[in-house]
C-alpha positions, 0 to 999 in steps of 0.5 A: 639665892631666889631672890638674886636670881628675881633680881636679874630676871626682874633687871633685864625685863625692865632694861627691854621695856627701855630699851623698846620704844628708843627701838619704835621710834627709829623704826617709824621716821618715815612711818606718816603722809608726805606730801610729792614734789609737785603738790598732787600726791599724799603717800601714806609710808607706814611698815609692811611685811618685805622678802621671806617675812622680813621687815620694810616700807610701803607706801600707798596712795593717800590724797590725790589732787581734786581733778589729778589723775584717777585709775592707773591709764598709763599701766603698761598691764591693760588689766590693771588700768581701769585699777582706782589710784585711792589707795594704790602701793606705789613703794615697796620693798624698802630695806632700813640702811641707816637711821634716815635712809632706806634701799632696795625699794620701787616706787611706781610712777603711776603719770608713766606707767614705769616702775623704777628701783627707788632708795629714800633719805630723811633728809630732817625730819618733815623733809625725805629725798626720792630717789628712782633710778635705772641701774644705779643711783646715779644715772636717776632723779629726785624728789624732795617730799614735806611732812604733812598732817593727814588731816590737811589731805583727806583720805581719797574715795574709789570714784563712784564712775566706772572707768570707760577707756579712750581708743589711746588707753587700748594702745599696746602696753610699753615696756617697763623700765624694770622688765 
């Protein structure tokens, strides 16, 4: 009698182990490094904790083109304008809707200082459609990001010089799109 129970438990363990890699691959389709459409930044996308402990996708700035923005100077919150853009979270809160689609997220557009609703759609293994919008996706704008190799884009470092605001940087903060 012990032998059939042992065999059933062993079979169940093998089935779970065989299914685990397939599920892991499904969850990691977007993980990696993505060059933005304007080729001025690379964003690292990875799993993160979402609302109420749910699984989510997030993205942070990994690389910035030489001469590009270094600080978050357009942020509507004056206290945040001096923070470095390197490692700044600009994508968060995405929920996987289907194999190639993530919805209900947000994207921060640092060069405007605005936060938008966003959705992500994997068009091919190396092409990601990023759509930012206000209200409904139909009223938004899309960009096509390209998957890149991390070795080709050295991780940006926090600037050595501290941010010194100009008079323009100290203008009253504008409202963000989602406020």
